[in-house]
N, C-alpha and C positions, 0 to 999 in steps of 0.2 A: 648471767654471769653475776655471782655473788658480789655484794658490796660490803664495806666495813670502814672502821676507823683504825689506824695504826695506835695500838696501846702503848707500845714502847718500841724501840729499835736500838740497840748498842752496837754502834760500829767498831767498838774494840772486841766484841764477842762474836760479831758478825751474824747476829740473828736477831728476832722480835718477834713479837705477835700482833694479830689483828683481830678485832672485836668485831663479829658479823653484825651487820645491822639487824638481823632477826635474832640477836643473842638473847636467850632466856636463862633465868637464874640457874646454875648448875651446869650450863653449857660450857664447853671449853673453848678457850680462845684458838685462833688458827697460827700455827707456827710458821715463820717466814724465814728462809736462810739467804745469806747473801748471794750464793750462787744463783738462786732464783731471781734475785734483784738483777744480778747482771744479764742473765738470760731474757730478762724484760728491757733491758736498756736502761735500767736505773743503777744509782749508786748509793742512794740513801733514802730513808724514808722518816719523816718528820712525825712527832708525837701529834696524835689527833689528826693527823692528814686522812682526807677521805681516797679510799681506793676501790677498785675492782679487780677480781681475781679468778681464778680458777682454782680447783683442787685437785692433788693428785695423791695417791698413797706411795709412801715410802716406808719400807720396813713395818707395815701395819699401823702407819700413822698418816693422818691427813695433813698436808702441808699446802700453802700458797704457792702458785705460780702464775705466768702470764699475768703479772701484776702490773695495773694501769692506774696512774694518778688521775683523780677526779677534780673537777672545779670546786671549789669550797661552798 
């Protein structure tokens, strides 16, 4: 299960991005939508919060799902 840190999450826009732990220069951050948070039993992600997640393809793009909070 990949791990990363929340780059940002905007509650008003209902989405954010996770920077994977194995992020290399030029790699894209992982998109996360509020719907995936709800399905994971979460309501909010805080900036720099450590998480684990799975990836799924939606309309040809990878998004985070099955998100779990990790201890700091």
